[in-house]
TITORVO-759997 format. One line per 2 residues: number of its first residue (from 1); for each residue x, y, z of N, C-alpha, C, O, CB. Coordinates in nm, 3 decimals, padded with zeros to 5 digits. Glycine has a CB too. Example, Ala and Ser with C-alpha at 12.3 -4.5 7.8 and 13.67 -1.06 7.14 Angstrom:
<nodes>
1	01.319,-00.569,00.780,01.230,-00.450,00.780,01.320,-00.330,00.780,01.424,-00.332,00.846,01.131,-00.447,00.905 ~ 01.285,-00.225,00.708,01.367,-00.106,00.714,01.290,00.003,00.787,01.341,00.114,00.804,01.408,-00.060,00.572
</nodes>
This chain:
<nodes>
1	09.419,03.038,-22.214,09.320,03.033,-22.109,09.243,03.163,-22.100,09.139,03.167,-22.034,09.387,03.001,-21.976 ~ 09.288,03.270,-22.162,09.215,03.396,-22.151,09.240,03.485,-22.270,09.325,03.456,-22.354,09.252,03.468,-22.025
3	09.166,03.593,-22.278,09.188,03.687,-22.386,09.142,03.826,-22.343,09.056,03.840,-22.257,09.114,03.643,-22.514 ~ 09.202,03.927,-22.404,09.158,04.064,-22.376,09.023,04.083,-22.442,09.005,04.057,-22.561,09.261,04.170,-22.428
5	08.926,04.131,-22.362,08.795,04.153,-22.423,08.765,04.301,-22.435,08.674,04.339,-22.509,08.687,04.083,-22.341 ~ 08.838,04.386,-22.364,08.812,04.529,-22.373,08.929,04.604,-22.315,08.967,04.579,-22.200,08.681,04.567,-22.300
7	08.986,04.694,-22.390,09.087,04.784,-22.338,09.057,04.920,-22.398,09.106,04.954,-22.506,09.233,04.736,-22.371 ~ 08.976,04.997,-22.326,08.931,05.123,-22.385,09.018,05.242,-22.349,08.994,05.352,-22.397,08.790,05.150,-22.344
9	09.119,05.220,-22.263,09.208,05.330,-22.228,09.147,05.429,-22.132,09.211,05.528,-22.098,09.250,05.400,-22.351 ~ 09.025,05.406,-22.086,08.965,05.498,-21.990,09.034,05.483,-21.856,09.101,05.383,-21.830,08.813,05.473,-21.976
11	09.018,05.585,-21.772,09.080,05.581,-21.641,08.974,05.571,-21.534,08.860,05.615,-21.553,09.167,05.705,-21.618 ~ 09.011,05.512,-21.422,08.918,05.499,-21.310,08.997,05.499,-21.181,09.114,05.462,-21.178,08.832,05.371,-21.322
13	08.932,05.542,-21.072,08.993,05.534,-20.940,08.955,05.400,-20.880,08.836,05.368,-20.870,08.949,05.653,-20.848 ~ 09.054,05.320,-20.840,09.026,05.191,-20.779,09.104,05.179,-20.649,09.202,05.250,-20.627,09.064,05.075,-20.875
15	09.057,05.090,-20.563,09.124,05.067,-20.436,09.262,05.010,-20.461,09.282,04.926,-20.549,09.040,04.971,-20.347 ~ 09.359,05.057,-20.382,09.494,05.001,-20.395,09.514,04.881,-20.305,09.624,04.825,-20.301,09.598,05.107,-20.364
17	09.409,04.840,-20.231,09.419,04.725,-20.143,09.471,04.758,-20.005,09.476,04.671,-19.918,09.505,04.623,-20.205 ~ 09.510,04.883,-19.983,09.565,04.923,-19.854,09.491,05.043,-19.797,09.548,05.120,-19.720,09.713,04.954,-19.867
19	09.365,05.060,-19.835,09.284,05.168,-19.781,09.285,05.296,-19.862,09.215,05.391,-19.828,09.328,05.198,-19.644 ~ 09.363,05.301,-19.968,09.368,05.421,-20.053,09.313,05.392,-20.191,09.266,05.283,-20.220,09.511,05.472,-20.063
21	09.320,05.493,-20.276,09.278,05.476,-20.415,09.389,05.524,-20.506,09.473,05.605,-20.468,09.146,05.554,-20.444 ~ 09.388,05.472,-20.627,09.481,05.521,-20.727,09.413,05.525,-20.862,09.321,05.447,-20.891,09.608,05.433,-20.733
23	09.459,05.616,-20.944,09.404,05.634,-21.078,09.473,05.536,-21.171,09.596,05.534,-21.179,09.421,05.782,-21.128 ~ 09.395,05.455,-21.241,09.455,05.354,-21.328,09.387,05.353,-21.464,09.273,05.398,-21.479,09.446,05.216,-21.263
25	09.458,05.301,-21.563,09.400,05.273,-21.694,09.324,05.142,-21.680,09.377,05.045,-21.626,09.511,05.266,-21.808 ~ 09.201,05.139,-21.729,09.119,05.020,-21.712,09.132,04.928,-21.832,09.114,04.970,-21.946,08.972,05.058,-21.691
27	09.165,04.804,-21.806,09.166,04.700,-21.908,09.093,04.581,-21.851,09.096,04.559,-21.730,09.311,04.664,-21.953 ~ 09.031,04.506,-21.934,08.960,04.388,-21.885,09.014,04.263,-21.952,09.025,04.255,-22.075,08.808,04.402,-21.911
29	09.047,04.168,-21.869,09.101,04.042,-21.915,09.009,03.932,-21.864,08.985,03.922,-21.744,09.248,04.020,-21.867 ~ 08.957,03.851,-21.954,08.871,03.741,-21.914,08.955,03.614,-21.915,09.012,03.577,-22.017,08.747,03.727,-22.008
31	08.961,03.548,-21.798,09.032,03.421,-21.787,08.929,03.312,-21.763,08.855,03.315,-21.665,09.139,03.425,-21.672 ~ 08.924,03.217,-21.853,08.829,03.108,-21.840,08.903,02.979,-21.807,09.009,02.951,-21.864,08.746,03.092,-21.969
33	08.848,02.903,-21.717,08.909,02.776,-21.681,08.828,02.710,-21.571,08.748,02.775,-21.504,09.055,02.795,-21.636 ~ 08.850,02.582,-21.553,08.777,02.508,-21.451,08.828,02.537,-21.312,08.918,02.619,-21.293,08.786,02.360,-21.479
35	08.768,02.468,-21.214,08.810,02.481,-21.076,08.956,02.441,-21.063,09.000,02.343,-21.124,08.722,02.396,-20.983 ~ 09.032,02.517,-20.985,09.175,02.491,-20.962,09.258,02.494,-21.090,09.361,02.428,-21.099,09.192,02.356,-20.896
37	09.212,02.572,-21.191,09.288,02.581,-21.316,09.405,02.678,-21.304,09.497,02.675,-21.386,09.196,02.624,-21.430 ~ 09.402,02.766,-21.203,09.512,02.859,-21.182,09.487,03.000,-21.233,09.581,03.075,-21.257,09.633,02.807,-21.248
39	09.360,03.038,-21.248,09.328,03.172,-21.301,09.378,03.282,-21.207,09.445,03.376,-21.251,09.176,03.186,-21.322 ~ 09.346,03.270,-21.079,09.389,03.372,-20.982,09.539,03.363,-20.961,09.605,03.465,-20.942,09.315,03.354,-20.848
41	09.593,03.241,-20.964,09.737,03.224,-20.947,09.814,03.296,-21.057,09.919,03.355,-21.031,09.774,03.074,-20.946 ~ 09.762,03.292,-21.179,09.826,03.361,-21.290,09.836,03.511,-21.263,09.939,03.573,-21.288,09.749,03.335,-21.420
43	09.727,03.569,-21.211,09.729,03.711,-21.181,09.823,03.741,-21.064,09.890,03.845,-21.063,09.587,03.761,-21.149 ~ 09.828,03.651,-20.965,09.922,03.671,-20.853,10.066,03.667,-20.903,10.152,03.740,-20.855,09.900,03.564,-20.744
45	10.092,03.577,-21.002,10.226,03.571,-21.059,10.263,03.704,-21.124,10.376,03.751,-21.112,10.235,03.457,-21.164 ~ 10.166,03.765,-21.192,10.190,03.896,-21.253,10.220,03.999,-21.146,10.311,04.080,-21.161,10.069,03.940,-21.338
47	10.144,03.995,-21.036,10.168,04.090,-20.927,10.308,04.070,-20.868,10.378,04.168,-20.841,10.062,04.074,-20.818 ~ 10.349,03.945,-20.848,10.481,03.918,-20.793,10.590,03.968,-20.888,10.689,04.028,-20.846,10.499,03.768,-20.767
49	10.569,03.943,-21.018,10.666,03.989,-21.117,10.679,04.140,-21.122,10.785,04.193,-21.158,10.627,03.939,-21.253 ~ 10.573,04.209,-21.085,10.575,04.356,-21.084,10.605,04.412,-20.945,10.582,04.530,-20.919,10.441,04.410,-21.133
51	10.656,04.327,-20.856,10.698,04.367,-20.721,10.587,04.428,-20.636,10.612,04.520,-20.559,10.811,04.466,-20.731 ~ 10.466,04.377,-20.651,10.354,04.430,-20.573,10.359,04.389,-20.427,10.291,04.450,-20.344,10.225,04.385,-20.634
53	10.438,04.288,-20.393,10.440,04.240,-20.256,10.571,04.273,-20.185,10.609,04.206,-20.090,10.416,04.091,-20.253 ~ 10.639,04.377,-20.233,10.766,04.413,-20.171,10.749,04.476,-20.034,10.839,04.465,-19.950,10.842,04.506,-20.261
55	10.637,04.543,-20.010,10.620,04.612,-19.882,10.584,04.515,-19.771,10.524,04.410,-19.795,10.513,04.720,-19.893 ~ 10.624,04.552,-19.649,10.592,04.469,-19.532,10.441,04.461,-19.514,10.389,04.357,-19.472,10.658,04.526,-19.404
57	10.370,04.570,-19.544,10.224,04.572,-19.528,10.158,04.469,-19.620,10.066,04.399,-19.579,10.168,04.714,-19.558 ~ 10.204,04.460,-19.745,10.147,04.365,-19.840,10.172,04.222,-19.794,10.084,04.136,-19.805,10.205,04.387,-19.980
59	10.293,04.195,-19.744,10.325,04.060,-19.696,10.241,04.026,-19.573,10.197,03.912,-19.557,10.476,04.048,-19.662 ~ 10.219,04.124,-19.486,10.139,04.100,-19.364,09.995,04.065,-19.401,09.935,03.975,-19.342,10.142,04.225,-19.272
61	09.940,04.137,-19.499,09.803,04.108,-19.545,09.795,03.965,-19.596,09.699,03.894,-19.567,09.759,04.208,-19.655 ~ 09.894,03.923,-19.672,09.892,03.787,-19.728,09.919,03.681,-19.622,09.875,03.567,-19.637,09.995,03.775,-19.840
63	09.990,03.716,-19.516,10.005,03.622,-19.404,09.867,03.594,-19.344,09.836,03.480,-19.309,10.102,03.678,-19.296 ~ 09.785,03.698,-19.332,09.648,03.681,-19.283,09.564,03.598,-19.378,09.487,03.513,-19.333,09.583,03.816,-19.262
65	09.578,03.621,-19.509,09.506,03.540,-19.608,09.541,03.392,-19.591,09.454,03.306,-19.597,09.539,03.588,-19.753 ~ 09.669,03.364,-19.571,09.714,03.225,-19.559,09.652,03.161,-19.435,09.604,03.048,-19.442,09.869,03.219,-19.553
67	09.652,03.232,-19.321,09.592,03.175,-19.199,09.442,03.151,-19.218,09.389,03.049,-19.174,09.615,03.269,-19.079 ~ 09.374,03.246,-19.285,09.230,03.229,-19.311,09.205,03.111,-19.405,09.111,03.034,-19.386,09.172,03.358,-19.372
69	09.289,03.099,-19.506,09.274,02.992,-19.605,09.293,02.855,-19.540,09.216,02.763,-19.566,09.373,03.010,-19.719 ~ 09.395,02.843,-19.456,09.421,02.716,-19.388,09.302,02.681,-19.298,09.259,02.565,-19.295,09.552,02.723,-19.304
71	09.249,02.779,-19.226,09.133,02.755,-19.140,09.013,02.708,-19.222,08.942,02.616,-19.182,09.097,02.884,-19.061 ~ 08.991,02.772,-19.338,08.878,02.735,-19.424,08.894,02.592,-19.477,08.797,02.517,-19.484,08.865,02.833,-19.542
73	09.017,02.554,-19.513,09.041,02.418,-19.563,09.016,02.313,-19.454,08.959,02.208,-19.480,09.184,02.406,-19.617 ~ 09.060,02.343,-19.332,09.039,02.249,-19.222,08.891,02.240,-19.186,08.842,02.132,-19.152,09.121,02.292,-19.099
75	08.820,02.352,-19.192,08.676,02.349,-19.167,08.605,02.264,-19.272,08.513,02.188,-19.240,08.617,02.491,-19.167 ~ 08.648,02.277,-19.397,08.589,02.195,-19.504,08.616,02.047,-19.481,08.529,01.963,-19.504,08.645,02.238,-19.642
77	08.738,02.015,-19.436,08.770,01.876,-19.406,08.677,01.821,-19.296,08.625,01.711,-19.307,08.918,01.862,-19.364 ~ 08.659,01.900,-19.189,08.569,01.858,-19.080,08.427,01.837,-19.133,08.360,01.740,-19.097,08.568,01.964,-18.966
79	08.382,01.928,-19.218,08.247,01.916,-19.275,08.233,01.789,-19.356,08.128,01.724,-19.352,08.215,02.038,-19.362 ~ 08.338,01.752,-19.432,08.332,01.629,-19.511,08.314,01.507,-19.421,08.238,01.416,-19.454,08.460,01.614,-19.596
81	08.384,01.504,-19.307,08.368,01.393,-19.213,08.228,01.391,-19.154,08.165,01.285,-19.144,08.473,01.402,-19.101 ~ 08.178,01.508,-19.116,08.046,01.514,-19.053,07.936,01.476,-19.153,07.838,01.412,-19.116,08.020,01.655,-18.997
83	07.954,01.516,-19.280,07.857,01.475,-19.383,07.863,01.324,-19.406,07.760,01.260,-19.428,07.885,01.550,-19.515 ~ 07.984,01.267,-19.401,07.998,01.123,-19.416,07.924,01.050,-19.304,07.862,00.946,-19.326,08.147,01.084,-19.418
85	07.932,01.106,-19.183,07.865,01.040,-19.069,07.713,01.040,-19.086,07.645,00.953,-19.032,07.903,01.111,-18.937 ~ 07.660,01.136,-19.161,07.516,01.142,-19.187,07.480,01.046,-19.301,07.381,00.974,-19.293,07.472,01.287,-19.222
87	07.561,01.048,-19.408,07.534,00.963,-19.525,07.553,00.815,-19.496,07.478,00.730,-19.544,07.623,01.003,-19.640 ~ 07.657,00.784,-19.415,07.689,00.645,-19.383,07.685,00.632,-19.230,07.789,00.640,-19.165,07.831,00.600,-19.442
89	07.566,00.613,-19.174,07.553,00.606,-19.028,07.648,00.502,-18.968,07.662,00.391,-19.019,07.409,00.573,-18.989 ~ 07.713,00.541,-18.858,07.805,00.450,-18.790,07.947,00.454,-18.843,08.036,00.392,-18.785,07.755,00.312,-18.799
91	07.972,00.526,-18.953,08.107,00.529,-19.012,08.202,00.613,-18.926,08.321,00.581,-18.918,08.102,00.586,-19.155 ~ 08.152,00.717,-18.864,08.234,00.805,-18.780,08.182,00.791,-18.637,08.066,00.823,-18.610,08.229,00.956,-18.830
93	08.267,00.743,-18.546,08.218,00.720,-18.410,08.198,00.852,-18.335,08.242,00.958,-18.380,08.314,00.630,-18.333 ~ 08.131,00.842,-18.222,08.092,00.961,-18.146,08.213,01.041,-18.098,08.211,01.164,-18.099,08.006,00.921,-18.027
95	08.318,00.972,-18.055,08.438,01.041,-18.005,08.503,01.123,-18.115,08.543,01.238,-18.091,08.539,00.939,-17.948 ~ 08.515,01.068,-18.235,08.574,01.142,-18.347,08.485,01.258,-18.388,08.534,01.367,-18.419,08.599,01.049,-18.467
97	08.354,01.236,-18.387,08.260,01.344,-18.420,08.279,01.462,-18.324,08.278,01.577,-18.366,08.115,01.294,-18.414 ~ 08.296,01.431,-18.196,08.317,01.537,-18.096,08.448,01.611,-18.121,08.454,01.733,-18.107,08.317,01.478,-17.954
99	08.553,01.538,-18.158,08.683,01.602,-18.186,08.674,01.691,-18.310,08.729,01.801,-18.313,08.793,01.495,-18.206 ~ 08.604,01.644,-18.413,08.587,01.725,-18.534,08.506,01.851,-18.503,08.539,01.959,-18.552,08.516,01.643,-18.645
101	08.402,01.837,-18.421,08.320,01.952,-18.384,08.403,02.051,-18.301,08.390,02.172,-18.318,08.196,01.906,-18.305 ~ 08.489,01.998,-18.211,08.576,02.084,-18.130,08.672,02.163,-18.219,08.697,02.281,-18.196,08.654,02.001,-18.027
103	08.726,02.095,-18.322,08.817,02.164,-18.415,08.742,02.272,-18.491,08.793,02.383,-18.507,08.881,02.064,-18.514 ~ 08.621,02.241,-18.538,08.543,02.343,-18.609,08.514,02.462,-18.517,08.521,02.577,-18.561,08.410,02.284,-18.661
105	08.482,02.435,-18.391,08.456,02.543,-18.296,08.580,02.629,-18.275,08.571,02.751,-18.270,08.408,02.486,-18.162 ~ 08.696,02.564,-18.264,08.823,02.637,-18.246,08.851,02.724,-18.368,08.891,02.840,-18.354,08.940,02.538,-18.223
107	08.830,02.669,-18.486,08.857,02.745,-18.608,08.759,02.861,-18.624,08.794,02.966,-18.677,08.850,02.653,-18.730 ~ 08.635,02.841,-18.579,08.535,02.946,-18.591,08.548,03.056,-18.488,08.490,03.163,-18.503,08.400,02.887,-18.581
109	08.625,03.029,-18.381,08.636,03.128,-18.273,08.750,03.227,-18.294,08.761,03.324,-18.220,08.656,03.057,-18.140 ~ 08.833,03.204,-18.393,08.949,03.291,-18.417,08.949,03.338,-18.561,08.880,03.283,-18.647,09.082,03.218,-18.383
111	09.029,03.441,-18.585,09.048,03.488,-18.722,09.166,03.411,-18.778,09.281,03.438,-18.742,09.071,03.645,-18.730 ~ 09.138,03.316,-18.865,09.244,03.235,-18.922,09.289,03.127,-18.824,09.243,03.121,-18.710,09.362,03.322,-18.962
113	09.378,03.042,-18.871,09.427,02.931,-18.789,09.516,02.985,-18.677,09.591,03.081,-18.696,09.505,02.829,-18.876 ~ 09.507,02.923,-18.562,09.592,02.955,-18.448,09.655,02.824,-18.400,09.616,02.716,-18.445,09.511,03.026,-18.333
115	09.753,02.832,-18.307,09.825,02.711,-18.263,09.734,02.600,-18.211,09.758,02.484,-18.244,09.924,02.749,-18.156 ~ 09.631,02.630,-18.129,09.546,02.518,-18.082,09.480,02.441,-18.198,09.468,02.319,-18.192,09.437,02.572,-17.988
117	09.439,02.512,-18.301,09.379,02.446,-18.417,09.478,02.358,-18.490,09.442,02.250,-18.537,09.323,02.549,-18.513 ~ 09.604,02.403,-18.500,09.708,02.324,-18.566,09.731,02.195,-18.487,09.745,02.087,-18.546,09.840,02.405,-18.579
119	09.736,02.207,-18.354,09.759,02.089,-18.270,09.644,01.989,-18.282,09.668,01.868,-18.292,09.778,02.131,-18.123 ~ 09.520,02.039,-18.280,09.405,01.949,-18.293,09.404,01.878,-18.429,09.377,01.758,-18.436,09.274,02.029,-18.275
121	09.433,01.952,-18.534,09.435,01.892,-18.668,09.549,01.791,-18.682,09.532,01.689,-18.749,09.449,02.002,-18.775 ~ 09.664,01.818,-18.619,09.777,01.725,-18.623,09.741,01.593,-18.558,09.778,01.486,-18.607,09.899,01.786,-18.554
123	09.667,01.600,-18.446,09.624,01.477,-18.378,09.532,01.395,-18.469,09.539,01.272,-18.471,09.553,01.511,-18.245 ~ 09.445,01.463,-18.542,09.353,01.392,-18.633,09.429,01.319,-18.742,09.391,01.209,-18.783,09.254,01.491,-18.696
125	09.537,01.379,-18.790,09.614,01.320,-18.900,09.663,01.180,-18.863,09.672,01.092,-18.949,09.734,01.409,-18.936 ~ 09.696,01.159,-18.734,09.754,01.032,-18.691,09.651,00.938,-18.628,09.687,00.831,-18.578,09.866,01.057,-18.592
127	09.524,00.975,-18.631,09.417,00.893,-18.575,09.390,00.773,-18.667,09.374,00.789,-18.788,09.289,00.978,-18.555 ~ 09.385,00.654,-18.608,09.365,00.532,-18.689,09.232,00.532,-18.763,09.225,00.492,-18.879,09.373,00.408,-18.600
129	09.126,00.578,-18.696,08.994,00.580,-18.761,08.994,00.678,-18.878,08.935,00.650,-18.983,08.885,00.619,-18.659 ~ 09.059,00.793,-18.861,09.067,00.893,-18.968,09.140,00.834,-19.088,09.096,00.850,-19.201,09.138,01.022,-18.919
131	09.252,00.765,-19.063,09.329,00.705,-19.173,09.248,00.596,-19.245,09.250,00.587,-19.367,09.460,00.646,-19.119 ~ 09.176,00.515,-19.167,09.094,00.409,-19.228,08.982,00.468,-19.313,08.959,00.423,-19.425,09.033,00.318,-19.118
133	08.914,00.571,-19.259,08.806,00.635,-19.335,08.859,00.704,-19.460,08.792,00.708,-19.563,08.732,00.735,-19.247 ~ 08.980,00.758,-19.450,09.041,00.822,-19.566,09.064,00.726,-19.680,09.053,00.764,-19.797,09.172,00.885,-19.527
135	09.097,00.600,-19.648,09.116,00.498,-19.751,08.983,00.448,-19.806,08.968,00.427,-19.927,09.196,00.381,-19.696 ~ 08.886,00.430,-19.717,08.757,00.375,-19.758,08.669,00.476,-19.831,08.587,00.437,-19.915,08.683,00.324,-19.637
137	08.686,00.604,-19.801,08.598,00.707,-19.857,08.683,00.823,-19.914,08.659,00.939,-19.884,08.500,00.760,-19.749 ~ 08.782,00.787,-19.996,08.877,00.886,-20.047,08.808,01.000,-20.122,08.848,01.116,-20.108,08.977,00.820,-20.138
139	08.706,00.968,-20.202,08.640,01.075,-20.279,08.560,01.167,-20.189,08.559,01.289,-20.210,08.548,01.014,-20.384 ~ 08.493,01.113,-20.089,08.412,01.195,-19.999,08.498,01.280,-19.906,08.455,01.386,-19.861,08.320,01.107,-19.916
141	08.619,01.232,-19.878,08.709,01.302,-19.785,08.829,01.358,-19.859,08.944,01.334,-19.819,08.756,01.207,-19.671 ~ 08.805,01.431,-19.966,08.912,01.478,-20.054,09.012,01.569,-19.982,09.129,01.571,-20.018,08.853,01.552,-20.171
143	08.967,01.645,-19.882,09.059,01.735,-19.812,09.156,01.660,-19.722,09.262,01.713,-19.687,08.981,01.835,-19.729 ~ 09.123,01.537,-19.685,09.210,01.461,-19.596,09.345,01.434,-19.662,09.448,01.437,-19.595,09.144,01.329,-19.556
145	09.346,01.407,-19.792,09.472,01.382,-19.862,09.561,01.506,-19.866,09.683,01.496,-19.881,09.445,01.332,-20.005 ~ 09.499,01.624,-19.853,09.575,01.749,-19.854,09.623,01.788,-19.715,09.701,01.882,-19.700,09.491,01.862,-19.913
147	09.576,01.716,-19.611,09.603,01.757,-19.473,09.751,01.774,-19.439,09.785,01.873,-19.374,09.543,01.658,-19.380 ~ 09.842,01.682,-19.480,09.983,01.704,-19.446,10.037,01.837,-19.500,10.108,01.908,-19.429,10.067,01.589,-19.502
149	10.003,01.872,-19.624,10.048,01.999,-19.681,09.983,02.118,-19.612,10.048,02.220,-19.586,10.019,02.005,-19.831 ~ 09.854,02.104,-19.581,09.782,02.212,-19.511,09.847,02.237,-19.375,09.868,02.351,-19.336,09.632,02.176,-19.494
151	09.878,02.128,-19.304,09.938,02.141,-19.171,10.079,02.201,-19.177,10.117,02.279,-19.090,09.943,02.006,-19.102 ~ 10.155,02.164,-19.278,10.289,02.221,-19.293,10.279,02.373,-19.309,10.354,02.448,-19.247,10.363,02.158,-19.416
153	10.187,02.416,-19.392,10.167,02.560,-19.412,10.115,02.624,-19.284,10.156,02.735,-19.248,10.069,02.585,-19.529 ~ 10.025,02.554,-19.215,09.966,02.608,-19.092,10.072,02.626,-18.984,10.073,02.729,-18.915,09.856,02.515,-19.041
155	10.161,02.529,-18.968,10.265,02.539,-18.864,10.352,02.661,-18.885,10.387,02.731,-18.789,10.351,02.413,-18.862 ~ 10.388,02.687,-19.009,10.470,02.805,-19.039,10.390,02.933,-19.020,10.442,03.033,-18.970,10.524,02.797,-19.183
157	10.261,02.930,-19.060,10.179,03.052,-19.058,10.150,03.101,-18.917,10.125,03.220,-18.898,10.050,03.027,-19.130 ~ 10.151,03.013,-18.818,10.121,03.056,-18.680,10.245,03.095,-18.602,10.235,03.138,-18.487,10.047,02.946,-18.607
159	10.362,03.081,-18.663,10.484,03.123,-18.594,10.488,03.275,-18.582,10.449,03.345,-18.676,10.609,03.071,-18.669 ~ 10.535,03.327,-18.468,10.546,03.473,-18.454,10.636,03.531,-18.562,10.742,03.476,-18.592,10.599,03.510,-18.313
161	10.595,03.641,-18.619,10.676,03.708,-18.721,10.676,03.640,-18.856,10.762,03.669,-18.940,10.815,03.720,-18.674 ~ 10.580,03.549,-18.881,10.573,03.480,-19.009,10.561,03.579,-19.125,10.473,03.666,-19.124,10.453,03.382,-19.011
163	10.650,03.567,-19.223,10.646,03.649,-19.344,10.635,03.553,-19.461,10.727,03.473,-19.484,10.774,03.744,-19.357 ~ 10.525,03.558,-19.537,10.509,03.463,-19.647,10.610,03.485,-19.759,10.644,03.599,-19.793,10.369,03.472,-19.703
165	10.657,03.375,-19.815,10.747,03.382,-19.930,10.662,03.397,-20.057,10.539,03.389,-20.051,10.838,03.254,-19.939 ~ 10.727,03.419,-20.170,10.654,03.425,-20.297,10.579,03.294,-20.322,10.466,03.296,-20.371,10.751,03.453,-20.413
167	10.642,03.181,-20.289,10.577,03.052,-20.308,10.451,03.041,-20.222,10.349,02.987,-20.266,10.674,02.937,-20.275 ~ 10.458,03.092,-20.098,10.340,03.090,-20.011,10.225,03.168,-20.074,10.111,03.124,-20.074,10.373,03.149,-19.872
169	10.257,03.285,-20.128,10.155,03.371,-20.189,10.093,03.302,-20.310,09.972,03.306,-20.330,10.215,03.508,-20.230 ~ 10.177,03.240,-20.391,10.125,03.172,-20.511,10.039,03.051,-20.476,09.947,03.015,-20.550,10.240,03.129,-20.600
171	10.070,02.987,-20.363,10.001,02.863,-20.327,09.880,02.884,-20.238,09.824,02.786,-20.188,10.096,02.771,-20.260 ~ 09.837,03.007,-20.217,09.716,03.030,-20.138,09.600,02.964,-20.211,09.573,02.996,-20.327,09.690,03.183,-20.115
173	09.532,02.873,-20.144,09.418,02.802,-20.203,09.290,02.869,-20.155,09.219,02.815,-20.070,09.419,02.650,-20.166 ~ 09.261,02.986,-20.210,09.142,03.060,-20.170,09.047,03.060,-20.287,09.074,03.125,-20.388,09.177,03.206,-20.124
175	08.934,02.988,-20.277,08.844,02.981,-20.392,08.785,03.117,-20.428,08.738,03.190,-20.340,08.732,02.883,-20.365 ~ 08.787,03.150,-20.554,08.726,03.275,-20.600,08.607,03.241,-20.687,08.615,03.154,-20.774,08.830,03.363,-20.678
177	08.498,03.310,-20.663,08.378,03.288,-20.744,08.332,03.421,-20.799,08.361,03.526,-20.742,08.265,03.221,-20.661 ~ 08.261,03.417,-20.909,08.212,03.541,-20.969,08.327,03.617,-21.032,08.421,03.558,-21.085,08.142,03.629,-20.865
179	08.319,03.748,-21.026,08.419,03.835,-21.087,08.510,03.889,-20.979,08.464,03.937,-20.875,08.352,03.951,-21.165 ~ 08.640,03.881,-21.001,08.734,03.942,-20.908,08.818,04.041,-20.986,08.830,04.032,-21.108,08.824,03.834,-20.839
181	08.874,04.134,-20.915,08.957,04.234,-20.983,09.080,04.262,-20.899,09.079,04.248,-20.777,08.877,04.365,-21.007 ~ 09.187,04.301,-20.966,09.308,04.343,-20.897,09.379,04.446,-20.982,09.360,04.453,-21.104,09.401,04.221,-20.867
183	09.461,04.525,-20.917,09.534,04.631,-20.985,09.676,04.583,-21.012,09.744,04.534,-20.922,09.535,04.762,-20.902 ~ 09.720,04.596,-21.136,09.857,04.567,-21.173,09.924,04.697,-21.213,09.887,04.758,-21.314,09.864,04.462,-21.289
185	10.021,04.742,-21.136,10.094,04.863,-21.171,10.203,04.828,-21.271,10.308,04.773,-21.235,10.155,04.929,-21.045 ~ 10.176,04.860,-21.397,10.267,04.822,-21.505,10.344,04.946,-21.549,10.283,05.046,-21.587,10.188,04.759,-21.625
187	10.477,04.941,-21.544,10.556,05.056,-21.588,10.523,05.098,-21.731,10.495,05.013,-21.816,10.705,05.024,-21.577 ~ 10.525,05.227,-21.757,10.502,05.285,-21.889,10.359,05.267,-21.940,10.334,05.281,-22.060,10.597,05.225,-21.988
189	10.264,05.237,-21.851,10.124,05.230,-21.892,10.046,05.319,-21.795,09.961,05.271,-21.720,10.069,05.080,-21.892 ~ 10.075,05.448,-21.797,10.006,05.539,-21.706,10.039,05.501,-21.563,10.150,05.458,-21.533,09.853,05.537,-21.729
191	09.942,05.518,-21.475,09.962,05.489,-21.334,09.950,05.340,-21.304,10.002,05.292,-21.204,09.864,05.566,-21.250 ~ 09.882,05.267,-21.391,09.862,05.125,-21.366,09.749,05.073,-21.451,09.691,05.148,-21.531,09.834,05.097,-21.216
193	09.719,04.950,-21.435,09.607,04.892,-21.513,09.523,04.807,-21.420,09.576,04.730,-21.340,09.660,04.806,-21.635 ~ 09.393,04.820,-21.429,09.304,04.742,-21.344,09.256,04.622,-21.425,09.196,04.638,-21.532,09.182,04.828,-21.293
195	09.282,04.505,-21.375,09.236,04.383,-21.439,09.116,04.334,-21.362,09.126,04.309,-21.242,09.348,04.275,-21.446 ~ 09.003,04.319,-21.431,08.880,04.274,-21.364,08.842,04.137,-21.415,08.741,04.081,-21.371,08.764,04.373,-21.385
</nodes>
């Protein structure tokens, strides 16, 4: 899925992700693959293998990523329903439209998912109209099939003192576009290596 395209051994100062900088050996790895192919997940696996998430600060940052990711997924699900109501007039009744809009407002008013958003989304999961539309318009409402898993993650993420496990970190569904970079501190390779 990828190949080294440049490893010139030069050094650069890069962000360590916690407000500081560190001097690293620069290497560039190009990972090519389609949507949801696992390119970022592969790099996260490398970070986990190199114990990059051992500190409480790193786990706390990823707990925030998970809450933000869950909120973004639920917002996308609401948008899919609202777009369906425009494309197929009368498919989504006014009461459901108001509930979807209320959920979007709740998600937009906080940083990441919070308990009220989890409760609102849980109610939608068991709504008869939502279930019927999910069967009739499965392709248009692709996030609806993911809702049980999203909610399971959301319920855990809003608990006080939530600390993400390695599996939680690997399963963050945060779309990445363009070029992303991360630092991998690899033993016996200088201070570390920056993968862009």
